[in-house]
A tleap script that builds the chain and sets N, CA, C and O, in Angstrom:
source leaprc.protein.ff14SB
mol = sequence {
  NMET GLY LYS PRO THR ASP LEU VAL GLN GLY
  THR LEU ASP LEU LEU ILE LEU ARG THR ILE
  SER ILE GLU PRO LYS HIE GLY TRP ALA ILE
  ALA LYS ARG ILE GLU GLN VAL SER LYS GLU
  ALA LEU GLN ILE GLN GLN GLY SER LEU TYR
  PRO ALA LEU HIE ARG LEU GLU GLN GLN GLY
  TRP ILE LYS ALA GLU TRP ARG PRO THR GLU
  THR GLY ARG MET ALA LYS PHE TYR SER LEU
  SER ARG SER GLY ARG ARG GLN TYR ASP LYS
  GLU LEU GLU ALA TRP THR ARG LEU SER ALA
  ALA ILE ASN LEU VAL ILE GLN GLU CALA
}
set mol.1.N position { 0.771 -0.717 0.282 }
set mol.1.CA position { -0.048 -0.346 -0.302 }
set mol.1.C position { 0.774 1.283 -0.176 }
set mol.1.O position { 1.691 1.333 0.643 }
set mol.2.N position { 0.478 2.462 -0.900 }
set mol.2.CA position { 1.839 3.570 -0.641 }
set mol.2.C position { 1.704 4.149 0.934 }
set mol.2.O position { 1.449 3.749 2.070 }
set mol.3.N position { 1.937 4.967 0.444 }
set mol.3.CA position { 2.620 6.026 1.801 }
set mol.3.C position { 1.159 7.282 2.026 }
set mol.3.O position { 0.575 7.959 1.179 }
set mol.4.N position { 1.006 7.201 3.185 }
set mol.4.CA position { -0.261 8.275 3.786 }
set mol.4.C position { -0.190 9.408 2.890 }
set mol.4.O position { -1.305 9.742 2.490 }
set mol.5.N position { 0.817 10.141 2.425 }
set mol.5.CA position { 0.914 10.623 1.993 }
set mol.5.C position { 0.671 10.787 0.374 }
set mol.5.O position { 0.755 11.778 -0.352 }
set mol.6.N position { 0.419 9.755 0.169 }
set mol.6.CA position { -0.042 9.813 -1.385 }
set mol.6.C position { -1.429 8.989 -1.453 }
set mol.6.O position { -1.839 7.894 -1.838 }
set mol.7.N position { -2.036 10.489 -0.688 }
set mol.7.CA position { -3.565 10.739 -1.350 }
set mol.7.C position { -3.855 10.999 -2.143 }
set mol.7.O position { -3.061 11.772 -2.680 }
set mol.8.N position { -4.810 10.765 -2.772 }
set mol.8.CA position { -5.103 11.622 -4.095 }
set mol.8.C position { -5.472 12.894 -3.573 }
set mol.8.O position { -5.891 13.172 -2.450 }
set mol.9.N position { -5.161 13.931 -4.971 }
set mol.9.CA position { -4.721 15.429 -4.719 }
set mol.9.C position { -7.009 15.329 -4.403 }
set mol.9.O position { -7.959 14.843 -5.016 }
set mol.10.N position { -6.778 16.212 -2.969 }
set mol.10.CA position { -8.530 16.639 -2.516 }
set mol.10.C position { -9.086 15.515 -1.243 }
set mol.10.O position { -9.939 15.502 -0.356 }
set mol.11.N position { -8.214 14.787 -1.686 }
set mol.11.CA position { -9.083 13.827 -0.523 }
set mol.11.C position { -8.763 13.984 0.555 }
set mol.11.O position { -9.439 13.412 1.410 }
set mol.12.N position { -7.518 14.880 1.021 }
set mol.12.CA position { -8.004 15.675 3.021 }
set mol.12.C position { -9.115 16.457 2.641 }
set mol.12.O position { -9.834 17.003 3.478 }
set mol.13.N position { -9.177 16.487 2.221 }
set mol.13.CA position { -10.657 17.745 2.330 }
set mol.13.C position { -11.667 16.887 2.647 }
set mol.13.O position { -12.092 17.010 3.796 }
set mol.14.N position { -12.286 15.869 1.814 }
set mol.14.CA position { -13.093 15.348 1.836 }
set mol.14.C position { -13.048 14.624 3.474 }
set mol.14.O position { -13.992 14.666 4.263 }
set mol.15.N position { -11.484 13.860 3.778 }
set mol.15.CA position { -11.996 12.946 4.831 }
set mol.15.C position { -11.818 14.103 6.626 }
set mol.15.O position { -11.771 13.620 7.757 }
set mol.16.N position { -11.760 15.611 6.271 }
set mol.16.CA position { -11.617 16.312 7.174 }
set mol.16.C position { -13.565 16.989 7.187 }
set mol.16.O position { -14.328 16.834 8.140 }
set mol.17.N position { -13.779 17.421 6.383 }
set mol.17.CA position { -15.642 17.636 6.411 }
set mol.17.C position { -16.302 16.294 6.512 }
set mol.17.O position { -17.385 16.391 7.090 }
set mol.18.N position { -15.993 15.019 6.123 }
set mol.18.CA position { -16.555 13.786 6.712 }
set mol.18.C position { -16.759 14.105 8.114 }
set mol.18.O position { -17.854 14.218 8.664 }
set mol.19.N position { -15.266 14.283 8.809 }
set mol.19.CA position { -14.752 13.562 10.170 }
set mol.19.C position { -15.633 14.800 10.597 }
set mol.19.O position { -16.779 14.365 10.704 }
set mol.20.N position { -15.614 15.989 10.856 }
set mol.20.CA position { -16.267 17.148 11.572 }
set mol.20.C position { -17.997 16.745 11.269 }
set mol.20.O position { -18.923 16.711 12.079 }
set mol.21.N position { -17.999 16.456 9.724 }
set mol.21.CA position { -19.576 16.403 9.576 }
set mol.21.C position { -20.445 15.730 10.937 }
set mol.21.O position { -21.382 16.419 11.340 }
set mol.22.N position { -20.187 14.483 11.622 }
set mol.22.CA position { -20.326 13.507 12.480 }
set mol.22.C position { -20.815 14.697 13.865 }
set mol.22.O position { -21.878 14.620 14.482 }
set mol.23.N position { -19.651 15.814 14.116 }
set mol.23.CA position { -19.493 16.439 15.766 }
set mol.23.C position { -17.899 17.187 15.137 }
set mol.23.O position { -16.932 16.844 14.456 }
set mol.24.N position { -18.391 18.378 15.865 }
set mol.24.CA position { -17.309 19.152 15.829 }
set mol.24.C position { -15.934 18.386 16.708 }
set mol.24.O position { -16.052 17.476 17.528 }
set mol.25.N position { -14.538 19.095 16.235 }
set mol.25.CA position { -13.955 18.025 16.378 }
set mol.25.C position { -12.479 19.029 16.626 }
set mol.25.O position { -12.609 20.005 15.886 }
set mol.26.N position { -11.358 19.106 17.278 }
set mol.26.CA position { -9.810 19.904 17.539 }
set mol.26.C position { -9.174 19.137 16.109 }
set mol.26.O position { -9.658 18.055 15.776 }
set mol.27.N position { -8.573 19.477 15.665 }
set mol.27.CA position { -7.382 19.569 14.662 }
set mol.27.C position { -6.464 17.705 15.346 }
set mol.27.O position { -5.982 16.868 14.583 }
set mol.28.N position { -6.494 17.630 16.412 }
set mol.28.CA position { -5.276 16.329 17.059 }
set mol.28.C position { -6.908 15.175 16.743 }
set mol.28.O position { -6.931 14.226 15.959 }
set mol.29.N position { -7.799 15.536 17.400 }
set mol.29.CA position { -9.108 14.552 17.048 }
set mol.29.C position { -9.540 13.866 15.926 }
set mol.29.O position { -9.893 12.714 15.675 }
set mol.30.N position { -9.350 15.380 15.050 }
set mol.30.CA position { -9.795 15.134 13.156 }
set mol.30.C position { -8.690 13.912 12.910 }
set mol.30.O position { -9.096 12.801 12.569 }
set mol.31.N position { -7.294 14.174 13.097 }
set mol.31.CA position { -6.338 13.049 12.659 }
set mol.31.C position { -6.468 11.829 13.375 }
set mol.31.O position { -6.317 10.718 12.866 }
set mol.32.N position { -6.724 12.031 14.449 }
set mol.32.CA position { -6.745 10.907 15.652 }
set mol.32.C position { -8.038 10.206 14.762 }
set mol.32.O position { -7.747 9.282 14.002 }
set mol.33.N position { -9.089 10.533 14.834 }
set mol.33.CA position { -10.262 9.945 13.962 }
set mol.33.C position { -9.940 9.246 12.519 }
set mol.33.O position { -10.870 8.563 12.091 }
set mol.34.N position { -9.112 9.291 11.943 }
set mol.34.CA position { -9.232 9.233 10.421 }
set mol.34.C position { -8.114 8.191 10.674 }
set mol.34.O position { -8.073 7.103 10.100 }
set mol.35.N position { -7.260 8.599 11.537 }
set mol.35.CA position { -6.463 6.645 11.901 }
set mol.35.C position { -6.927 5.968 12.335 }
set mol.35.O position { -6.607 4.791 12.173 }
set mol.36.N position { -8.002 6.363 13.178 }
set mol.36.CA position { -8.849 5.034 13.788 }
set mol.36.C position { -9.548 4.339 12.657 }
set mol.36.O position { -9.260 3.217 12.242 }
set mol.37.N position { -10.794 5.368 12.058 }
set mol.37.CA position { -11.587 4.675 10.688 }
set mol.37.C position { -10.818 3.947 9.814 }
set mol.37.O position { -11.187 2.811 9.517 }
set mol.38.N position { -9.876 4.378 9.381 }
set mol.38.CA position { -8.741 3.708 8.908 }
set mol.38.C position { -8.094 2.571 9.436 }
set mol.38.O position { -7.377 1.844 8.747 }
set mol.39.N position { -8.222 2.470 10.106 }
set mol.39.CA position { -7.514 1.038 10.872 }
set mol.39.C position { -5.963 1.596 10.754 }
set mol.39.O position { -5.053 0.767 10.778 }
set mol.40.N position { -5.708 2.802 10.644 }
set mol.40.CA position { -4.238 3.597 10.662 }
set mol.40.C position { -3.865 3.735 9.489 }
set mol.40.O position { -2.851 4.430 9.437 }
set mol.41.N position { -4.378 3.235 8.073 }
set mol.41.CA position { -3.671 3.198 6.791 }
set mol.41.C position { -3.606 4.511 6.876 }
set mol.41.O position { -2.663 5.005 6.258 }
set mol.42.N position { -4.323 5.263 7.458 }
set mol.42.CA position { -4.202 7.324 6.892 }
set mol.42.C position { -3.599 7.693 8.093 }
set mol.42.O position { -4.117 7.324 9.147 }
set mol.43.N position { -2.644 8.327 8.095 }
set mol.43.CA position { -2.038 9.143 9.283 }
set mol.43.C position { -1.776 10.565 8.664 }
set mol.43.O position { -0.865 10.929 7.919 }
set mol.44.N position { -2.761 11.214 9.151 }
set mol.44.CA position { -2.241 12.725 8.368 }
set mol.44.C position { -1.350 13.289 9.250 }
set mol.44.O position { -1.630 13.296 10.448 }
set mol.45.N position { -0.658 13.608 8.979 }
set mol.45.CA position { 0.683 14.947 9.474 }
set mol.45.C position { -0.143 16.140 9.945 }
set mol.45.O position { -1.212 16.264 9.347 }
set mol.46.N position { 0.188 17.266 11.119 }
set mol.46.CA position { 0.099 18.308 11.305 }
set mol.46.C position { 0.819 19.626 9.925 }
set mol.46.O position { 0.391 20.757 9.695 }
set mol.47.N position { 1.934 18.929 9.290 }
set mol.47.CA position { 2.045 19.587 8.416 }
set mol.47.C position { 1.393 19.633 7.187 }
set mol.47.O position { 1.799 20.184 6.163 }
set mol.48.N position { 0.019 18.821 7.410 }
set mol.48.CA position { -0.727 18.749 5.919 }
set mol.48.C position { -2.104 19.565 6.403 }
set mol.48.O position { -2.778 20.453 5.881 }
set mol.49.N position { -2.198 18.716 7.841 }
set mol.49.CA position { -3.598 18.574 8.529 }
set mol.49.C position { -3.702 20.460 8.565 }
set mol.49.O position { -4.665 20.959 7.983 }
set mol.50.N position { -2.866 21.227 9.134 }
set mol.50.CA position { -3.745 22.473 9.860 }
set mol.50.C position { -3.740 23.719 8.748 }
set mol.50.O position { -4.445 24.728 8.774 }
set mol.51.N position { -2.595 23.291 7.629 }
set mol.51.CA position { -2.765 24.348 6.435 }
set mol.51.C position { -4.344 23.777 5.818 }
set mol.51.O position { -5.300 24.507 5.555 }
set mol.52.N position { -4.291 22.321 5.686 }
set mol.52.CA position { -5.656 21.786 5.299 }
set mol.52.C position { -7.006 23.050 5.798 }
set mol.52.O position { -7.627 23.870 5.121 }
set mol.53.N position { -7.052 22.669 7.420 }
set mol.53.CA position { -8.046 23.493 7.870 }
set mol.53.C position { -8.029 24.984 7.871 }
set mol.53.O position { -9.085 25.618 7.851 }
set mol.54.N position { -6.854 25.565 7.895 }
set mol.54.CA position { -6.926 27.079 7.351 }
set mol.54.C position { -7.645 27.433 5.812 }
set mol.54.O position { -8.492 28.288 5.551 }
set mol.55.N position { -7.048 26.550 5.007 }
set mol.55.CA position { -7.778 26.490 3.863 }
set mol.55.C position { -9.387 26.425 3.573 }
set mol.55.O position { -10.045 27.242 2.928 }
set mol.56.N position { -9.830 25.274 4.201 }
set mol.56.CA position { -11.559 25.128 4.254 }
set mol.56.C position { -11.698 26.068 5.330 }
set mol.56.O position { -12.906 26.265 5.195 }
set mol.57.N position { -11.269 27.013 6.586 }
set mol.57.CA position { -11.802 27.787 6.916 }
set mol.57.C position { -11.950 28.928 6.118 }
set mol.57.O position { -12.957 29.623 5.981 }
set mol.58.N position { -10.680 29.070 5.531 }
set mol.58.CA position { -11.072 30.582 4.372 }
set mol.58.C position { -11.773 30.515 3.643 }
set mol.58.O position { -12.498 31.489 3.443 }
set mol.59.N position { -11.918 29.319 2.862 }
set mol.59.CA position { -12.974 29.346 2.025 }
set mol.59.C position { -14.627 29.334 2.531 }
set mol.59.O position { -15.674 29.365 1.884 }
set mol.60.N position { -14.449 29.297 3.438 }
set mol.60.CA position { -15.892 29.412 4.586 }
set mol.60.C position { -16.465 27.591 4.696 }
set mol.60.O position { -17.603 27.326 5.084 }
set mol.61.N position { -15.832 26.904 4.436 }
set mol.61.CA position { -16.679 24.973 4.652 }
set mol.61.C position { -16.381 24.849 5.983 }
set mol.61.O position { -17.048 23.924 6.448 }
set mol.62.N position { -15.608 25.416 6.892 }
set mol.62.CA position { -15.851 24.751 7.877 }
set mol.62.C position { -15.405 26.595 8.934 }
set mol.62.O position { -14.821 27.630 8.615 }
set mol.63.N position { -16.144 26.057 10.298 }
set mol.63.CA position { -15.885 27.552 11.016 }
set mol.63.C position { -15.417 26.531 12.720 }
set mol.63.O position { -15.712 25.466 13.261 }
set mol.64.N position { -14.414 27.912 12.997 }
set mol.64.CA position { -13.820 27.299 14.285 }
set mol.64.C position { -14.349 28.032 15.356 }
set mol.64.O position { -14.792 29.172 15.221 }
set mol.65.N position { -14.306 27.188 16.813 }
set mol.65.CA position { -14.982 27.739 18.039 }
set mol.65.C position { -13.726 27.642 18.907 }
set mol.65.O position { -13.169 26.569 18.674 }
set mol.66.N position { -13.002 28.446 19.922 }
set mol.66.CA position { -11.970 28.014 20.957 }
set mol.66.C position { -13.251 27.540 21.934 }
set mol.66.O position { -14.357 28.043 22.132 }
set mol.67.N position { -12.526 26.222 22.501 }
set mol.67.CA position { -13.302 25.562 23.261 }
set mol.67.C position { -11.954 24.569 24.271 }
set mol.67.O position { -10.816 24.268 23.913 }
set mol.68.N position { -12.548 24.323 25.364 }
set mol.68.CA position { -11.879 22.983 26.250 }
set mol.68.C position { -12.107 22.012 25.874 }
set mol.68.O position { -13.252 21.611 25.662 }
set mol.69.N position { -11.000 21.327 25.675 }
set mol.69.CA position { -10.889 19.701 25.560 }
set mol.69.C position { -10.754 19.056 26.611 }
set mol.69.O position { -10.652 19.606 27.708 }
set mol.70.N position { -10.729 17.543 26.399 }
set mol.70.CA position { -11.158 16.867 27.683 }
set mol.70.C position { -10.561 17.130 28.629 }
set mol.70.O position { -10.929 16.921 29.785 }
set mol.71.N position { -9.374 17.716 28.218 }
set mol.71.CA position { -8.359 17.761 29.360 }
set mol.71.C position { -8.523 18.741 30.001 }
set mol.71.O position { -8.073 18.760 31.147 }
set mol.72.N position { -9.127 19.726 29.545 }
set mol.72.CA position { -9.543 21.488 30.059 }
set mol.72.C position { -8.614 22.112 28.970 }
set mol.72.O position { -9.284 22.604 28.063 }
set mol.73.N position { -7.268 22.236 28.796 }
set mol.73.CA position { -6.795 22.887 27.573 }
set mol.73.C position { -7.291 23.012 26.355 }
set mol.73.O position { -7.635 22.116 25.585 }
set mol.74.N position { -7.331 24.963 26.110 }
set mol.74.CA position { -8.071 25.014 24.951 }
set mol.74.C position { -7.158 24.991 24.146 }
set mol.74.O position { -5.929 25.051 24.166 }
set mol.75.N position { -8.597 24.815 22.847 }
set mol.75.CA position { -8.298 24.266 21.489 }
set mol.75.C position { -9.436 24.659 20.900 }
set mol.75.O position { -10.570 24.782 21.364 }
set mol.76.N position { -8.726 24.959 19.125 }
set mol.76.CA position { -9.832 25.387 18.015 }
set mol.76.C position { -10.999 23.919 17.646 }
set mol.76.O position { -10.861 23.117 16.723 }
set mol.77.N position { -11.958 23.935 18.557 }
set mol.77.CA position { -13.028 23.003 17.159 }
set mol.77.C position { -13.288 23.818 16.646 }
set mol.77.O position { -13.361 25.039 16.789 }
set mol.78.N position { -13.559 22.627 15.519 }
set mol.78.CA position { -13.948 22.867 13.762 }
set mol.78.C position { -15.086 22.275 13.822 }
set mol.78.O position { -15.440 21.406 14.619 }
set mol.79.N position { -15.804 22.865 12.766 }
set mol.79.CA position { -17.632 22.217 12.260 }
set mol.79.C position { -17.871 22.871 11.067 }
set mol.79.O position { -17.394 23.957 10.738 }
set mol.80.N position { -18.766 22.046 10.309 }
set mol.80.CA position { -19.303 22.396 8.782 }
set mol.80.C position { -20.056 23.818 9.085 }
set mol.80.O position { -20.829 24.269 9.931 }
set mol.81.N position { -19.441 24.222 8.007 }
set mol.81.CA position { -21.047 25.247 7.752 }
set mol.81.C position { -22.077 25.010 7.042 }
set mol.81.O position { -22.283 23.903 6.543 }
set mol.82.N position { -22.598 25.684 6.951 }
set mol.82.CA position { -23.902 25.603 5.823 }
set mol.82.C position { -23.591 25.150 4.080 }
set mol.82.O position { -24.119 24.356 3.301 }
set mol.83.N position { -22.486 26.096 3.999 }
set mol.83.CA position { -21.921 25.759 2.544 }
set mol.83.C position { -20.691 24.698 2.736 }
set mol.83.O position { -20.274 23.916 1.882 }
set mol.84.N position { -20.278 24.847 3.901 }
set mol.84.CA position { -19.323 23.531 4.328 }
set mol.84.C position { -19.815 21.856 3.672 }
set mol.84.O position { -19.288 20.963 3.009 }
set mol.85.N position { -21.671 22.233 4.602 }
set mol.85.CA position { -22.305 20.667 4.163 }
set mol.85.C position { -22.470 20.426 2.581 }
set mol.85.O position { -22.471 19.373 1.943 }
set mol.86.N position { -22.594 21.626 2.210 }
set mol.86.CA position { -22.992 21.619 0.498 }
set mol.86.C position { -21.719 21.127 -0.659 }
set mol.86.O position { -21.738 20.661 -1.798 }
set mol.87.N position { -20.504 21.562 0.443 }
set mol.87.CA position { -19.625 21.517 -0.412 }
set mol.87.C position { -19.285 19.846 0.090 }
set mol.87.O position { -18.695 19.251 -0.812 }
set mol.88.N position { -19.513 19.059 1.219 }
set mol.88.CA position { -18.982 17.726 1.605 }
set mol.88.C position { -19.600 16.698 0.586 }
set mol.88.O position { -19.092 15.895 -0.197 }
set mol.89.N position { -20.828 17.021 0.888 }
set mol.89.CA position { -22.081 16.306 -0.366 }
set mol.89.C position { -21.284 16.540 -1.895 }
set mol.89.O position { -21.156 15.508 -2.554 }
set mol.90.N position { -20.909 17.421 -2.316 }
set mol.90.CA position { -20.031 17.247 -3.571 }
set mol.90.C position { -18.881 16.865 -4.190 }
set mol.90.O position { -18.612 16.750 -5.386 }
set mol.91.N position { -18.043 16.628 -2.893 }
set mol.91.CA position { -17.036 15.670 -3.131 }
set mol.91.C position { -17.049 14.496 -2.580 }
set mol.91.O position { -15.985 13.883 -2.662 }
set mol.92.N position { -17.859 14.013 -2.075 }
set mol.92.CA position { -18.441 12.987 -1.860 }
set mol.92.C position { -18.588 12.171 -3.323 }
set mol.92.O position { -17.820 11.292 -3.713 }
set mol.93.N position { -19.969 12.771 -4.154 }
set mol.93.CA position { -20.246 12.791 -5.140 }
set mol.93.C position { -19.156 12.704 -6.111 }
set mol.93.O position { -19.206 11.938 -7.073 }
set mol.94.N position { -17.905 13.691 -5.805 }
set mol.94.CA position { -16.855 13.167 -7.044 }
set mol.94.C position { -16.246 12.105 -6.785 }
set mol.94.O position { -16.136 11.194 -7.605 }
set mol.95.N position { -15.522 12.060 -5.004 }
set mol.95.CA position { -15.166 10.612 -4.831 }
set mol.95.C position { -15.736 9.445 -5.267 }
set mol.95.O position { -14.967 8.746 -5.928 }
set mol.96.N position { -17.059 8.929 -5.076 }
set mol.96.CA position { -17.802 8.023 -5.498 }
set mol.96.C position { -17.615 8.016 -7.587 }
set mol.96.O position { -17.649 7.060 -8.362 }
set mol.97.N position { -17.495 8.973 -7.759 }
set mol.97.CA position { -17.553 9.095 -9.354 }
set mol.97.C position { -16.325 8.596 -9.903 }
set mol.97.O position { -16.187 7.894 -10.905 }
set mol.98.N position { -15.135 9.203 -8.844 }
set mol.98.CA position { -14.103 8.805 -9.217 }
set mol.98.C position { -13.304 7.222 -8.782 }
set mol.98.O position { -12.279 6.728 -9.253 }
set mol.99.N position { -14.121 6.765 -7.836 }
set mol.99.CA position { -13.704 5.722 -7.213 }
set mol.99.C position { -14.201 4.569 -8.234 }
set mol.99.O position { -13.420 3.747 -8.715 }
set mol.100.N position { -15.326 4.594 -8.459 }
set mol.100.CA position { -15.981 3.594 -9.222 }
set mol.100.C position { -15.515 3.856 -11.014 }
set mol.100.O position { -15.536 2.869 -11.750 }
set mol.101.N position { -15.219 4.876 -11.440 }
set mol.101.CA position { -14.199 4.956 -12.131 }
set mol.101.C position { -13.025 4.353 -12.363 }
set mol.101.O position { -12.945 3.825 -13.473 }
set mol.102.N position { -11.904 4.248 -11.527 }
set mol.102.CA position { -10.880 3.496 -11.057 }
set mol.102.C position { -11.192 2.439 -10.820 }
set mol.102.O position { -10.321 1.742 -11.340 }
set mol.103.N position { -12.190 1.559 -10.160 }
set mol.103.CA position { -12.572 -0.091 -10.003 }
set mol.103.C position { -12.816 -0.220 -11.289 }
set mol.103.O position { -12.243 -1.145 -11.864 }
set mol.104.N position { -13.648 0.594 -12.006 }
set mol.104.CA position { -13.524 0.227 -13.478 }
set mol.104.C position { -12.076 -0.500 -13.884 }
set mol.104.O position { -11.882 -1.709 -13.757 }
set mol.105.N position { -11.186 0.362 -14.346 }
set mol.105.CA position { -10.038 -0.051 -14.815 }
set mol.105.C position { -9.287 -1.367 -14.560 }
set mol.105.O position { -9.000 -2.391 -15.180 }
set mol.106.N position { -9.107 -0.821 -13.313 }
set mol.106.CA position { -8.788 -1.941 -11.932 }
set mol.106.C position { -9.483 -3.824 -12.477 }
set mol.106.O position { -8.958 -4.930 -12.355 }
set mol.107.N position { -10.202 -3.593 -12.791 }
set mol.107.CA position { -11.515 -4.953 -12.389 }
set mol.107.C position { -11.473 -5.647 -13.728 }
set mol.107.O position { -11.788 -6.796 -14.039 }
set mol.108.N position { -10.731 -4.073 -14.841 }
set mol.108.CA position { -11.157 -4.772 -16.545 }
set mol.108.C position { -10.182 -6.409 -16.636 }
set mol.108.O position { -9.037 -6.729 -16.319 }
set mol.109.N position { -11.376 -7.143 -17.251 }
set mol.109.CA position { -10.993 -8.114 -17.219 }
set mol.109.C position { -9.873 -8.402 -18.427 }
set mol.109.O position { -9.333 -9.504 -18.518 }
savepdb mol mol.pdb
quit
């Protein structure tokens, strides 16, 4: 299997949007959730995660709010905005089409 950094361009955005569509999370929790759900196949480095979060926030797809974590430390919690919910739906549809097309090529007899 490829290195975790070999994600298809734009896939990190989809993973982040999916993760926070369930409930707001801070950066470290987003990375850990992606790692956990992917059975450790995907490990998102801080150097990729935080620029992506900043970009998504600038685009208005996510919003951030400072809140205390479970340990009492203050952290930025990210959640989907209304436009982020629409973007997530678009990203998911595009991913579904792309992965189906790749599967067709791979499974060709």
